[in-house]
C-alpha positions in Angstrom: -24.0 51.4 -50.7 -27.4 53.0 -51.1 -30.5 52.1 -49.1 -32.2 50.9 -52.3 -29.6 48.6 -53.7 -26.9 46.3 -52.3 -24.2 44.0 -53.7 -23.2 40.7 -52.3 -19.7 39.4 -51.6 -19.1 38.6 -55.3 -20.2 42.1 -56.4 -23.5 40.9 -57.7 -26.6 43.1 -57.4 -28.9 42.3 -54.4 -32.5 43.2 -53.7 -33.4 46.5 -52.2 -33.0 46.8 -48.4 -36.7 47.0 -47.7 -37.3 43.8 -49.7 -34.5 42.1 -47.9 -35.9 43.1 -44.5 -39.3 41.7 -45.4 -37.7 38.5 -46.7 -35.6 38.2 -43.6 -38.7 38.2 -41.5 -39.8 34.9 -43.0 -36.4 33.1 -42.7 -34.1 34.6 -40.1 -36.7 35.3 -37.3 -39.0 32.4 -37.9 -37.6 30.2 -35.0 -37.2 32.9 -32.4 -40.5 34.5 -33.4 -42.5 31.4 -32.5 -40.9 31.0 -29.0 -43.7 33.0 -27.3 -46.1 30.1 -28.0 -44.4 27.8 -25.5 -41.8 29.7 -23.4 -44.0 31.0 -20.5 -46.2 27.9 -20.8 -43.1 25.8 -19.9 -42.3 28.1 -17.0 -45.7 28.2 -15.4 -47.9 25.5 -17.1 -49.0 22.7 -14.8 -48.2 20.1 -17.5 -44.6 21.2 -17.7 -42.2 18.9 -15.8 -40.3 21.8 -14.2 -43.0 24.5 -13.7 -43.3 27.0 -10.9 -46.4 28.7 -9.4 -47.6 31.8 -11.3 -47.2 34.2 -8.4 -46.7 37.9 -8.7 -42.9 37.8 -7.8 -42.3 34.7 -10.0 -44.0 36.3 -13.0 -41.9 39.5 -12.7 -38.7 37.5 -12.2 -39.3 35.2 -15.2 -40.4 37.9 -17.6 -37.4 40.0 -16.5 -35.1 37.1 -17.2 -36.7 36.6 -20.7 -36.4 40.3 -21.6 -32.8 40.6 -20.4 -31.8 37.3 -22.1 -33.1 38.8 -25.4 -31.2 42.1 -24.8 -27.9 40.6 -23.8 -27.6 37.5 -26.0 -29.5 38.6 -29.1 -29.4 42.4 -29.2 -25.8 42.8 -27.9 -24.0 39.6 -28.6 -25.3 38.6 -32.0 -26.6 41.9 -33.5 -23.8 44.2 -32.2 -20.7 41.9 -32.1 -21.1 38.5 -33.8 -22.6 39.9 -37.0 -19.2 41.7 -37.5 -17.7 38.2 -38.2 -18.4 38.5 -41.8 -16.7 35.7 -43.8 -17.0 37.2 -47.3 -20.7 37.8 -46.8 -21.4 34.5 -45.0 -22.1 33.7 -41.3 -22.7 30.6 -39.2 -20.5 28.4 -37.0 -18.5 26.9 -39.8 -17.8 30.4 -41.3 -16.7 31.6 -37.9 -14.5 28.5 -37.5 -12.8 29.3 -40.9 -12.3 32.9 -39.8 -10.9 32.0 -36.4 -8.4 29.4 -37.9 -7.5 31.5 -40.9 -3.7 31.6 -41.5 -2.9 29.2 -38.7 -0.5 26.3 -39.3 -2.2 22.9 -40.2 -0.5 21.3 -37.2 -1.2 24.1 -34.8 -2.8 22.8 -31.6 -4.9 26.0 -31.4 -6.2 25.4 -35.0 -7.1 21.8 -34.1 -9.1 23.0 -31.1 -10.9 25.6 -33.2 -11.7 23.1 -35.9 -13.0 20.5 -33.4 -15.2 23.2 -31.6 -16.6 24.4 -35.0 -17.4 20.9 -36.1 -19.1 20.0 -32.8 -21.1 23.2 -33.0 -22.2 22.3 -36.5 -23.1 18.8 -35.4 -25.3 20.1 -32.6 -27.2 22.3 -35.1 -28.3 19.1 -36.9 -30.0 18.1 -33.6 -31.6 21.5 -33.5 -32.8 21.0 -37.1 -34.6 17.9 -36.0 -36.3 19.3 -32.9 -37.3 22.7 -34.1 -39.9 21.6 -36.8 -41.4 19.0 -34.4 -41.8 21.3 -31.3 -42.8 24.4 -33.4 -45.6 22.7 -35.4 -46.8 20.6 -32.4 -47.0 23.6 -30.1 -49.1 25.5 -32.7 -51.5 22.6 -33.4 -52.0 22.2 -29.6 -53.6 25.6 -29.7 -56.7 23.8 -31.1 -57.0 22.1 -27.7 -55.7 24.9 -25.5 -58.0 27.4 -27.1 -61.0 25.2 -26.6 -61.6 24.7 -30.4 -61.8 20.9 -30.0 -64.3 21.1 -27.2 -64.2 21.0 -23.4 -63.1 18.0 -21.4 -66.0 16.2 -19.7 -66.6 16.7 -16.0 -66.2 13.0 -15.2 -62.5 12.2 -14.4 -62.4 8.9 -16.4 -64.2 10.4 -19.4 -61.9 13.5 -19.2 -58.8 11.3 -19.3 -60.1 9.3 -22.3 -61.0 12.6 -24.1 -57.6 14.0 -23.4 -56.0 10.8 -24.8 -58.0 11.1 -28.0 -57.2 14.8 -28.4 -53.5 14.0 -28.0 -53.5 11.5 -30.8 -55.6 13.8 -33.0 -53.1 16.6 -32.4 -50.2 14.3 -33.1 -51.9 13.1 -36.3 -52.4 16.6 -37.6 -48.8 17.5 -36.7 -47.4 14.5 -38.6 -49.5 15.3 -41.7 -48.2 18.9 -41.7 -44.6 17.7 -41.3 -45.0 15.1 -44.1 -46.4 17.8 -46.4 -43.7 20.2 -45.4 -40.9 17.9 -46.2 -42.5 16.5 -49.3 -42.5 19.9 -51.1 -38.9 20.7 -50.3 -37.8 19.6 -53.7 -39.6 22.7 -55.1 -37.2 25.0 -53.4 -37.9 28.1 -51.3 -37.1 30.6 -54.0 -40.7 30.9 -55.3 -42.3 30.5 -51.9 -40.0 32.9 -50.1 -41.8 36.1 -51.3 -44.9 34.9 -49.3 -43.0 34.0 -46.1 -42.1 37.6 -45.2 -45.6 39.1 -45.2 -47.1 36.2 -43.3 -44.4 36.4 -40.6 -44.7 40.2 -40.6 -48.4 39.7 -39.8 -47.4 37.2 -37.1 -45.2 39.7 -35.4 -47.8 42.5 -35.6 -50.3 40.1 -34.0 -47.8 39.3 -31.2 -47.5 43.0 -30.5 -51.2 43.7 -30.6 -52.0 40.7 -28.3 -49.3 41.9 -25.8 -50.6 45.5 -25.8 -54.2 44.3 -25.2 -53.1 42.6 -22.0 -50.7 45.4 -21.0 -53.6 47.9 -20.8 -55.2 45.6 -18.2 -52.0 45.0 -16.2 -49.3 47.7 -16.8 -47.6 46.8 -13.5 -45.7 44.0 -15.4 -43.6 46.7 -17.0 -41.6 46.6 -13.8 -40.0 43.5 -15.3 -37.6 45.8 -17.3 -35.8 46.2 -14.0 -33.1 43.5 -13.9 -33.3 43.3 -10.2 -36.5 41.3 -10.3 -34.7 38.6 -12.4 -31.7 38.6 -10.1 -33.9 38.4 -7.0 -35.8 35.5 -8.5 -32.6 33.6 -9.2 -31.0 34.2 -5.8 -34.0 33.6 -3.7 -35.9 30.9 -5.7 -33.5 28.1 -4.9 -33.2 25.0 -7.1 -36.6 25.6 -8.8 -35.5 29.0 -10.0 -32.3 27.6 -11.4 -34.1 24.9 -13.3 -36.5 27.4 -14.8 -33.6 29.0 -16.6 -33.8 26.0 -19.0 -37.3 27.1 -19.9 -36.4 30.8 -20.0 -33.7 29.9 -22.6 -36.5 28.9 -25.0 -37.1 32.6 -25.6 -33.7 33.0 -27.3 -33.5 29.7 -29.3 -33.2 30.7 -32.9 -30.8 33.5 -32.1 -28.1 31.6 -33.8 -30.1 31.9 -37.1 -29.5 35.6 -37.1 -25.8 35.0 -37.8 -26.2 31.8 -39.8 -28.5 33.4 -42.4 -26.4 36.6 -42.7 -25.2 35.5 -46.2 -28.7 35.5 -47.6 -29.7 39.0 -46.5 -26.8 40.9 -45.1 -26.2 42.2 -41.5 -28.0 45.5 -42.2 -31.5 44.1 -43.1 -31.3 41.6 -40.2 -30.5 44.4 -37.7 -33.3 46.6 -39.1 -35.9 43.8 -39.0 -34.9 42.9 -35.4 -34.9 46.3 -33.8 -37.8 47.8 -35.8 -40.3 45.0 -35.5 -39.2 41.6 -34.1 -37.8 42.6 -30.8 -40.6 45.1 -29.9 -43.2 42.5 -30.8 -41.5 39.8 -28.8 -41.0 42.1 -25.8 -44.7 43.3 -25.9 -46.0 39.7 -26.1 -44.0 38.4 -23.2 -45.0 41.4 -21.1 -48.6 40.8 -22.2 -48.5 37.1 -21.2 -47.1 38.2 -17.8 -49.9 40.7 -17.3 -52.5 38.0 -18.2 -51.0 35.6 -15.6 -50.9 38.2 -12.9 -54.7 38.5 -13.0 -55.6 35.0 -14.2 -52.8 32.5 -13.1 -55.2 29.6 -13.8 -54.5 30.2 -17.5 -50.9 29.2 -17.2 -51.5 26.1 -19.2 -51.7 28.2 -22.4 -51.1 31.9 -21.8 -50.3 32.7 -25.4 -53.6 31.4 -26.9 -55.6 32.7 -23.9 -54.6 36.3 -24.7 -56.8 36.2 -27.7 -60.6 36.8 -27.5 -62.7 33.8 -28.4 -63.5 34.8 -31.9 -59.8 35.2 -32.7 -58.6 31.9 -31.4 -59.0 29.9 -34.6 -57.4 32.6 -36.8 -54.5 32.8 -34.3 -54.0 29.0 -34.3 -54.0 29.0 -38.1 -51.5 32.0 -38.2 -49.4 30.3 -35.5 -49.3 27.1 -37.6 -48.2 29.0 -40.6 -45.5 30.8 -38.6 -44.2 27.5 -37.2 -44.1 25.9 -40.7 -42.1 28.9 -41.9 -39.8 28.6 -38.9 -39.4 24.9 -39.7 -38.7 25.8 -43.3 -35.9 28.1 -42.2 -34.3 25.4 -40.1 -34.5 22.8 -42.8 -32.9 25.2 -45.3 -30.2 26.0 -42.8 -29.5 22.3 -42.4 -29.1 22.0 -46.1 -26.6 24.9 -46.2 -24.7 23.4 -43.2 -24.5 20.1 -45.0 -23.2 21.7 -48.2 -20.5 23.6 -46.2 -19.4 20.4 -44.4 -19.2 18.4 -47.7 -17.2 21.1 -49.4 -14.8 21.4 -46.5 -14.2 17.7 -46.5 -16.1 16.7 -43.3 -18.9 14.8 -44.9 -19.1 12.4 -47.9 -20.3 13.9 -51.2 -24.1 13.9 -51.2 -26.6 14.5 -54.0 -27.2 18.3 -53.9 -29.7 20.0 -56.2 -29.8 23.7 -56.8 -33.4 24.8 -56.8 -32.9 28.4 -58.1 -30.8 29.8 -60.9 -30.7 33.2 -59.3 -31.1 32.8 -55.5 -27.8 32.0 -53.9 -27.8 29.1 -51.5 -31.2 27.7 -52.5 -30.5 24.0 -52.5 -32.2 20.7 -51.8 -30.5 17.6 -50.4 -32.8 14.5 -50.7 -31.0 12.2 -48.2 -30.9 14.9 -45.5 -34.5 15.9 -46.2 -36.0 12.4 -45.7 -33.8 11.6 -42.7 -35.0 14.9 -41.1 -38.6 14.0 -41.8 -38.4 10.5 -40.3 -36.6 11.9 -37.2 -39.2 14.6 -36.7 -42.1 12.2 -37.0 -40.3 9.8 -34.6 -39.9 12.7 -32.1 -43.6 13.6 -32.2 -44.5 9.9 -31.6 -42.0 9.5 -28.8 -42.5 12.8 -26.9 -46.2 13.4 -27.8 -46.5 16.9 -26.4 -44.6 20.1 -26.9 -43.9 20.2 -23.1 -42.1 16.9 -23.3 -40.2 18.0 -26.4 -39.2 21.3 -24.6 -37.1 19.1 -22.3 -35.1 18.0 -25.3 -34.8 21.5 -26.7 -32.2 23.9 -25.6 -29.2 21.8 -24.7 -27.8 21.7 -28.3 -28.6 25.4 -28.9 -26.9 26.5 -25.7 -23.8 24.6 -26.5 -23.7 26.0 -30.0 -24.0 29.6 -28.6 -21.2 28.9 -26.1 -19.0 27.6 -28.9 -19.8 30.7 -31.0 -18.6 32.8 -28.1 -15.3 30.9 -27.9 -14.8 31.1 -31.7 -15.6 34.7 -31.7 -12.8 35.3 -29.1 -10.3 33.6 -31.3 -11.5 35.5 -34.4 -11.4 38.8 -32.6 -7.9 38.2 -31.2 -6.3 36.5 -34.2 -8.0 38.1 -37.2 -9.0 41.6 -36.0 -6.1 42.0 -33.5 -8.4 43.1 -30.6 -6.7 43.4 -27.3 -7.2 40.9 -24.5 -8.7 43.7 -22.3 -11.3 44.4 -25.0 -12.1 40.8 -26.0 -11.9 38.7 -22.8 -14.3 40.6 -20.5 -16.9 40.7 -23.3 -16.7 37.0 -24.0 -16.6 36.1 -20.3 -19.9 37.9 -19.7 -21.6 36.1 -22.6 -19.9 32.8 -21.7 -21.1 33.0 -18.0 -24.7 33.6 -19.1 -24.6 30.7 -21.6 -22.9 28.4 -19.0 -25.8 29.2 -16.6 -28.3 28.3 -19.3 -26.4 25.2 -20.2 -26.2 24.0 -16.6 -30.0 24.5 -16.2 -30.7 22.7 -19.5 -28.5 19.7 -18.5 -30.9 19.1 -15.5 -33.3 18.0 -18.2 -30.8 15.5 -19.6 -32.7 12.4 -18.7 -36.1 14.0 -19.7 -35.0 14.3 -23.3 -31.9 16.6 -23.3 -29.8 13.6 -24.2 -31.4 13.4 -27.7 -29.7 16.4 -29.4 -26.4 15.6 -27.7 -26.7 12.0 -29.1 -27.4 13.4 -32.5 -24.5 15.8 -32.2 -22.2 13.0 -31.1 -23.1 10.8 -34.0 -22.7 13.6 -36.6 -19.5 14.8 -35.0 -18.1 11.2 -35.1 -19.0 10.9 -38.7 -17.4 14.3 -39.7 -14.2 13.7 -37.8 -14.0 10.1 -39.1 -14.6 11.2 -42.7 -11.9 13.9 -42.5 -9.4 11.6 -40.8 -10.2 8.8 -43.2 -9.7 10.9 -46.3 -6.3 12.1 -45.0 -5.2 8.5 -44.4 -6.3 7.6 -47.9 -4.4 10.5 -49.4 -1.3 9.6 -47.3 -1.5 5.9 -48.4 -1.9 6.7 -52.1 0.8 9.4 -52.2 3.5 7.0 -51.0 3.8 5.4 -54.4 3.0 8.4 -56.6 5.4 10.3 -58.8 5.3 14.1 -59.1 3.6 15.4 -62.3 6.9 16.9 -63.5 8.8 13.5 -63.0 6.0 11.7 -64.9 6.2 14.3 -67.8 10.0 13.9 -68.1 9.7 10.1 -68.0 7.1 10.1 -70.8 9.2 12.5 -72.9 12.2 10.0 -72.7 10.1 7.0 -73.5 6.9 8.3 -75.2 4.0 5.8 -75.3 1.6 5.5 -78.2 -0.2 8.8 -78.7 -4.0 8.8 -79.4 -6.1 11.8 -80.5 -8.1 13.8 -78.1 -8.0 15.3 -74.6 -7.7 13.4 -71.4 -8.5 15.0 -68.1 -7.2 13.3 -65.0 -8.8 14.4 -61.7 -6.4 14.4 -58.8 -6.7 15.6 -55.2 -3.1 16.7 -55.1 -1.9 19.3 -57.5 1.7 18.1 -57.4 1.3 14.4 -57.7 0.7 12.2 -60.8 -2.9 10.9 -60.7 -3.2 7.2 -59.9 -5.7 6.9 -62.7 -3.1 8.0 -65.2 -0.6 5.4 -64.0 -3.3 2.7 -64.2 -4.3 3.9 -67.7 -0.7 3.7 -69.0 -0.3 0.2 -67.4 -3.4 -1.1 -69.1 -3.6 0.8 -72.4 0.1 1.5 -73.1 -1.1 4.8 -74.7 -1.7 8.4 -73.8 -3.8 11.2 -75.3 -2.3 14.0 -77.3 -3.3 16.5 -74.7 -3.3 15.6 -71.0 -4.8 17.9 -68.3 -4.2 17.3 -64.6 -7.1 18.9 -62.8 -7.3 19.6 -59.1 -10.3 21.1 -57.3 -9.8 22.8 -53.9 -12.1 24.3 -51.4 -11.1 27.6 -49.8 -11.8 28.6 -46.3 -14.1 31.3 -47.6 -17.7 30.8 -48.7 -17.5 32.3 -52.2 -14.5 32.5 -54.6 -15.0 35.2 -57.3 -14.6 34.3 -61.0 -11.2 36.0 -61.4 -9.7 33.7 -58.8 -11.6 30.6 -59.8 -9.2 28.9 -62.1 -5.4 28.7 -62.6 -3.9 27.2 -65.7 -0.2 26.1 -66.1 1.3 24.8 -69.4 3.8 22.0 -68.5 4.9 21.5 -72.1 4.7 18.6 -74.5 0.9 18.6 -74.4 0.6 18.5 -70.6 -1.4 21.1 -68.6 -2.2 21.7 -65.0 -5.5 23.2 -64.0 -6.4 24.2 -60.4 -10.0 25.2 -59.7 -10.9 27.0 -56.5 -14.4 27.0 -54.9 -15.8 28.4 -51.7 -17.4 26.1 -49.2 -20.8 27.4 -50.2 -20.3 26.7 -53.9 -20.8 23.5 -55.7 -18.0 22.5 -58.1 -18.9 22.8 -61.8 -16.2 21.3 -64.1 -17.7 22.3 -67.5 -18.0 25.9 -66.3 -14.4 25.7 -65.0 -13.1 24.4 -68.3 -14.9 27.2 -70.1 -12.9 29.7 -68.1 -9.6 28.1 -69.2 -9.9 29.6 -72.7 -8.7 33.0 -71.5 -5.5 31.3 -70.3 -4.7 29.6 -73.6 -6.3 26.3 -72.9 -9.3 25.7 -75.2 -11.2 22.6 -74.2 -14.9 21.6 -74.0 -16.1 19.1 -71.4 -18.3 17.3 -73.9 -15.3 16.6 -76.1 -12.9 15.4 -73.5 -12.4 12.1 -71.7 -12.3 12.2 -67.9 -10.4 9.6 -65.9 -11.3 9.3 -62.3 -9.6 7.2 -59.6 -12.0 5.2 -57.4 -10.8 4.1 -54.0 -12.2 0.9 -52.5 -11.7 1.3 -48.8 -10.4 -1.9 -47.0 -10.3 -1.7 -43.1 -7.1 -3.1 -41.8 -5.0 -3.5 -38.6 -2.7 -0.7 -39.8 -2.3 2.2 -37.3 -4.4 5.2 -38.1 -7.8 5.1 -36.4 -10.0 2.7 -34.5 -11.4 -0.3 -36.3 -15.0 0.9 -35.8 -14.2 4.2 -37.4 -12.5 2.4 -40.3 -15.8 0.5 -40.9 -17.8 3.7 -40.5 -15.6 5.4 -43.1 -15.9 2.5 -45.5 -19.7 2.5 -45.1 -19.8 6.3 -45.6 -17.7 5.9 -48.8 -20.3 3.7 -50.3 -23.0 6.4 -49.6 -21.0 9.1 -51.3 -22.3 10.4 -54.6 -20.2 9.4 -57.7 -17.5 12.0 -58.4 -18.7 12.4 -62.0 -22.2 13.4 -60.9 -21.0 15.6 -58.0 -18.6 17.5 -60.3 -21.3 17.8 -63.0 -19.1 16.0 -65.6 -21.1 15.1 -68.8 -22.5 11.6 -68.8 -20.7 9.2 -71.0 -17.3 11.0 -70.9 -16.0 9.3 -67.7 -13.7 6.3 -67.2 -13.2 5.1 -63.6 -10.2 3.1 -62.5 -10.4 1.5 -59.1 -7.8 0.7 -56.5 -8.1 -1.0 -53.1 -6.7 1.2 -50.3 -6.0 -0.1 -46.8 -6.3 2.3 -43.9 
């Protein structure tokens, strides 16, 4: 593959590498790239609930921990190792889950554990998708106050308190307006805006590096932080306070998971180049620069990032920071859409309305229900927590857990799929796991300060996903008890043929071997059958993209009966008309607009039957009502669908 041209997992042409690197700057690195705004502020700022004094030793220790966290968890874990877990071009926790469980028996206990871990990791990312836009935008807008652009607090204590209260509400109001605008334009898609994201974020990273260098020239002694001894000494001698600070240090690596999750959009090569050539140097220089500033002016610990800039540059820096945080939020929102699509396709969430916003850019989608729920949740977080320092307490727990789950799944993938030896895999994963366990333990200290929130969101989403998957399996088991096989039905109809009517009938069925319940109901009510009958089953593979040559399988059952099996990846949305068009090469010539589609509709009735808890049965029934109609989801032409319902007790 040349430097100037790449192909994706389906063999399609991709953009030149340089273009992909620039585009990746605006999507992949948006979250981790805005961490310098609040990381050291949460470690040393007096308004942070778990801050420490900005002494010489503390600054060297904290900056050393930040640098080595970036080196070990991002540079080595994700860039060197995890990005190797390429699931047909896609990355992310669900792709890694599919890789780690590939080929295992459905009833294997190890497979069940892997699936549950993957689902919980995905559920936690929904919590991250809520917190990231809120804390990112809020921390940037707070630069208006921290940089002195909104004036200086009065000398009188009472007046100063009233002024601070007014400023807080003003900052919250501006943040909420930005969030509303951000979520309101999501329906436009990011394909057209994406070309602008990279250059803006590129300017942001250059600014980070320039600010850092400007302070390093004044305090080069902070370069000693590259020595890991200072970080270790800080942890071993700082007591409980040093341990708790790990929760704030971890803010520097939040967003590292995005490097793997967005691999499918850009490829591992452009992500690695962007990180090592620009992003990592800029982040390292900025953290060192903030450390140098605090060594000479510890009183600026309340906002070391914005205080690095000269007075004339404060407003442009705030505007650039706001743009960068909006871009970072956009990346998390888009990632949440992709995660939802994967979960729907894999059968862990009900079918939702999903709109593709680009005919050319893969993965550019918009999910209205998810979008508006995210917006309301973000606004509620801003109103509830009020400041980025308060929100920082809720940030980190979910991300740390997801990173730890990624390490565990990577172990299974390396051992099972790549046949790595225990001696090669275990020590590597143990090192990463111990570091992440330390961060997780420190973040859990903040549980009652807000850390409970992403865990609560994760628990709710995890319950919904497992309930939906179990409920669907119970529905299938209940319906298959009374169904004939398709071959038995064909033989029965040959012996006692009903009235034949012209046309083509397509019966959608979730089981490629069973006769559809809709066909049995149709025969019962109409006592007739079409001249040509097609049994269609759509399956989702444990890979993100299924190429066209494997997309459809056609089988002639004789006497006008056909069986069609369509295969889609968990990042692809089923398209029945397109699938039928591909059947022509296999001898089945049918057009969707000339056929009649029969769909079975299950009406879920909770019961006392064994299967799952009553509250989960009611949750499943409620989720079933929210699901998008199959005809719309499968893009079947309007007016060509007949639905036949059946009550199903679970």
